[in-house]
C-alpha positions, -999 to +999 in steps of 0.1 A: +000+000+000+012+035-008+013+063+017-012+085-002-047+077-014-039+081-050-066+079-077-062+049-099-074+044-135-079+007-146-086-001-182-104-033-192-121-031-159-155-046-168-145-081-160-116-105-155-082-093-144-091-056-148-122-059-126-101-078-100-075-052-100-101-024-096-117-043-067-083-048-049-074-012-053-108-001-040-104-025-010-073-004-001-094+027+000-083+040-034-107+060-056-108+040-088-119+050-123-130+019-142-126+022-180-139-003-206-156-001-239-182-025-226-211-006-210-212-034-185-184-016-166-212+004-150-224-028-132-189-037-121-185-002-106-220-003-090-211-035-072-179-019-058-198+013-049-224-008-030-195-019-007-185+017+000-159+022-027-154+055-044-155+046-081-163+061-115-173+040-145-161+053-179-171+038-212-144+044-238-124+024-263-087+024-254-079+024-291-095+058-295-069+084-283-095+112-280-119+090-259-090+080-236-080+116-231-116+126-223-118+097-198-086+108-181-101+143-178-133+129-164-115+108-139-094+137-125-124+160-124-146+135-105-120+117-083-089+138-082-053+136-096-043+103-110-014+085-093-017+051-110-026+037-144-032+000-149-034-011-185-055-043-182-076-039-214-069-068-238-083-088-267-073-123-280-075-134-315-062-169-323-049-184-355-016-192-372+005-166-389-003-182-423-040-186-418-051-157-395-071-128-410-052-095-412-080-080-391-070-103-362-036-086-360-051-052-364-076-058-335-049-071-312-026-042-319-054-016-316-063-027-280-032-044-266-006-020-280-023+012-291-044+011-260-013+012-238+001+040-260-030+061-257-036+056-219+001+058-211+004+092-229-028+107-215-021+096-179+017+098-181+017+134-190-004+142-159+016+122-135+050+133-149+039+169-146+030+164-110+062+146-102+049+112-091+029+082-103+031+046-115+020+027-146+015-011-146+008-029-179-008-063-179+008-082-208+012-119-211+039-146-208+032-152-245+050-119-251+083-137-249+074-174-250+062-185-285+027-200-285+014-217-316-018-201-329-014-169-309+010-149-331-012-117-333-018-117-296+018-124-287+032-098-310+008-071-296+017-080-260+054-080-268+050-045-282+031-034-251+060-046-229+086-027-249+064+004-249+059+003-211+096+000-206+104+029-228+078+049-209+096+040-177+128+054-191+113+086-205+091+093-174+119+087-149+125+098-122+089+108-116+068+078-128+077+042-124+065+019-153+064-019-149+048-050-165+030-080-152+029-110-175+002-135-166+001-170-179-031-190-181-056-173-158-092-183-151-110-156-171-136-155-199-108-150-224-090-182-211-122-202-210-130-192-246-100-214-256-114-245-240-138-269-259-165-261-233-160-228-214-183-240-186-164-272-180-137-267-154-118-297-166-105-274-194-080-262-168-066-296-164-055-297-201-038-263-196-019-275-166-009-307-184+005-288-214+004-299-250+037-314-262+024-317-298+021-279-298+054-274-279+035-260-250+048-267-215+024-274-186+023-255-154+047-267-127+026-253-098-003-275-110-030-249-114-040-220-135-040-186-119-070-168-105-074-131-114-065-123-078-031-137-083-024-113-110-040-084-092-017-090-062+014-086-085-001-054-099-006-040-065+029-048-055+044-030-084+021-001-078+029+003-042+057+017-020+073-018-016+083-015-052+094+022-051+129+013-065+116-009-093+109+004-128+111-010-164+108-045-150+086-075-158+070-098-132+058-131-147+028-147-129+024-180-148+030-208-122+063-216-139+049-223-173+076-204-191+103-219-169+115-185-158+124-175-194 
């Protein structure tokens, strides 16, 4: 936990990891702006508000620079100066490099990379001007470990890692910028890869790995819960990580063997 009740902005906050991060920050007493292109973000915010949290739902597409800038304005006007940005918005399109549609790459880059660019610029300018702040980008262990059938997603996440590190260099010494790289995490995005999203045995196949696709299993024997990733985000956002910037923390149960 940091010493000041900074305002946080979390993108991709309607569900999954983003919603879990927003909930964890709110539990610390942080005012939190929840941004998502899905209007359902209002319901996520309402549930937190019912528990006493100070939250603000914002409907915007992170791929739209103007909409993101307006959302940052609204967050600061309603909640106060931003001290933390968490880039958790993400989309997944699967398919091999040879067979995927060009639109799949464009969609991944628009949200997973350009979204980090837009939010990082809009929030980074504010925090750098005030002399303090932190940015944490939620990327993926696929950003550096090849995954068959996930080229567009992996490429966009690798770009977001590089972008976040460069932000960390350019915004130093005032704003720390770090990355969390989750592996398989129990979210709707993960379950969409299973034969039956409602069948929890799909997790067992992920844990076991797929040698025929050169995919290792998970040494810790389970897929992550969104809260596992949120805990890593909160660590990098807080005072305990005050001397950490431009770093990547992988939360994948050992699936990438520490690579």
